[in-house]
Each structure stands twice: as structure tokens, then as C-alpha cells.
KOLDRENVEX-185815 format. One record per residue (C-alpha): x, y, z; residue in one letter. Coordinates in nm, 3 decimals, padded with zeros to 5 digits. Each point is the difference from the previous one (the first is absolute). Layout:
REM KOLDRENVEX-185815
+---------+---------+---------+------+
:      xx :      yy :      zz : rest :
+---------+---------+---------+------+
:       X :       Y :       Z :    A :
...
+---------+---------+---------+------+
//
This chain:
REM KOLDRENVEX-185815
+---------+---------+---------+------+
:      xx :      yy :      zz : rest :
+---------+---------+---------+------+
:  10.040 :  08.359 :  10.058 :    G :
: -00.338 : -00.260 : -00.008 :    H :
: -00.268 : -00.093 :  00.151 :    I :
: -00.239 : -00.356 :  00.067 :    H :
: -00.283 : -00.052 : -00.221 :    D :
: -00.227 : -00.190 :  00.237 :    V :
: -00.129 : -00.211 : -00.322 :    S :
:  00.360 : -00.045 : -00.136 :    K :
:  00.269 : -00.141 :  00.235 :    P :
:  00.217 :  00.223 : -00.202 :    Q :
:  00.152 :  00.385 :  00.061 :    P :
: -00.045 :  00.245 : -00.180 :    K :
:  00.228 :  00.255 : -00.096 :    E :
: -00.105 :  00.350 :  00.005 :    L :
:  00.185 :  00.268 : -00.215 :    L :
:  00.048 :  00.356 :  00.067 :    D :
: -00.297 :  00.006 :  00.255 :    A :
:  00.029 :  00.287 :  00.229 :    H :
: -00.184 :  00.021 :  00.359 :    Y :
: -00.055 :  00.333 :  00.178 :    L :
: -00.169 : -00.044 :  00.343 :    A :
: -00.181 :  00.219 :  00.280 :    A :
: -00.081 : -00.033 :  00.341 :    M :
: -00.095 :  00.228 :  00.279 :    N :
:  00.102 : -00.171 :  00.314 :    P :
: -00.237 :  00.238 :  00.218 :    G :
: -00.389 : -00.174 : -00.169 :    A :
:  00.007 : -00.313 :  00.130 :    G :
:  00.298 : -00.158 : -00.170 :    S :
:  00.138 : -00.297 :  00.118 :    G :
:  00.355 : -00.129 : -00.013 :    P :
:  00.176 : -00.034 : -00.314 :    V :
:  00.141 : -00.341 : -00.013 :    N :
:  00.405 :  00.036 : -00.012 :    P :
:  00.049 : -00.203 : -00.324 :    R :
: -00.242 :  00.213 : -00.232 :    L :
:  00.124 :  00.319 :  00.142 :    Q :
:  00.363 : -00.123 : -00.097 :    R :
: -00.082 :  00.030 : -00.413 :    L :
: -00.119 :  00.353 :  00.076 :    F :
:  00.253 :  00.342 :  00.044 :    A :
: -00.181 :  00.131 :  00.316 :    T :
: -00.054 :  00.354 :  00.112 :    F :
: -00.206 :  00.186 :  00.168 :    A :
: -00.100 :  00.350 : -00.023 :    V :
: -00.221 :  00.220 :  00.252 :    L :
: -00.264 :  00.232 : -00.119 :    F :
:  00.134 :  00.377 : -00.118 :    P :
: -00.008 :  00.275 :  00.297 :    S :
: -00.263 :  00.221 : -00.048 :    D :
:  00.237 :  00.263 : -00.114 :    E :
:  00.058 : -00.253 : -00.251 :    A :
: -00.256 : -00.025 : -00.099 :    L :
: -00.050 :  00.351 : -00.062 :    T :
:  00.313 :  00.037 : -00.197 :    T :
: -00.075 : -00.241 : -00.223 :    I :
: -00.368 :  00.035 : -00.092 :    Y :
:  00.048 :  00.361 :  00.003 :    S :
:  00.321 :  00.008 : -00.234 :    T :
: -00.261 : -00.218 : -00.203 :    I :
: -00.305 :  00.271 : -00.019 :    L :
:  00.239 :  00.274 : -00.017 :    T :
:  00.105 : -00.133 : -00.349 :    G :
: -00.362 : -00.149 : -00.150 :    H :
: -00.078 :  00.412 :  00.122 :    L :
:  00.274 :  00.171 : -00.205 :    R :
: -00.255 :  00.087 : -00.189 :    A :
: -00.270 :  00.194 :  00.106 :    F :
:  00.087 :  00.349 :  00.267 :    S :
:  00.105 :  00.036 :  00.191 :    V :
: -00.318 :  00.085 :  00.304 :    P :
: -00.056 : -00.443 : -00.177 :    I :
:  00.393 : -00.082 :  00.099 :    Q :
: -00.036 :  00.162 :  00.355 :    D :
: -00.314 : -00.227 :  00.025 :    L :
:  00.212 : -00.329 : -00.045 :    G :
:  00.151 :  00.013 :  00.348 :    K :
: -00.310 :  00.014 :  00.182 :    K :
: -00.160 : -00.232 : -00.197 :    L :
:  00.273 : -00.264 :  00.124 :    V :
: -00.035 :  00.078 :  00.299 :    R :
: -00.336 : -00.025 :  00.042 :    A :
:  00.030 : -00.360 : -00.207 :    A :
:  00.270 : -00.089 :  00.267 :    L :
: -00.225 :  00.059 :  00.283 :    S :
: -00.270 : -00.195 : -00.084 :    L :
+---------+---------+---------+------+
//
């Protein structure tokens, strides 16, 4: 691809460029021009449910707490539930 430089009439060639964009459609974002949007693969990802978040964070924390005693390991699940309830 290429871009045009305002100061020079010649296009600049882009090599090995990657774009990553994210947007929150619920935070006052206006519509995206279809000419721009066609350049990206569009994925709609919903926020995970509380059950999924509990599973994700419990799995991670349980792995980190394996080196500790069982009572400390059991606190991991309670900690995740408390954090998600905030």
C-alpha cells in the first residue's frame, strides 16, 4: 500500500506495515466510514459472562497458588469471587 505526503506530490510506499484498531461502539463512537472499515477484518466480541470470568481468573490464580498450602489455595477462589463482585 501507499500513502500520500502533503508536502510532496509522490506517494510513499509502505512495506511490512500492520494495523490494529479497536473501538467501543457504546462510548459515543460515530459511524465508521465503510471505505476505512473494508481495510480491516471486523470481529465483534462480547464481554465474557461472570461464569466465564470466574473460570478464567480461577484457573490462572490456582496455577500461581500451587506452591502454597491448601488453605491458601482455597482462598484463591474466594478472592476471585470477591474481585469480580466489585
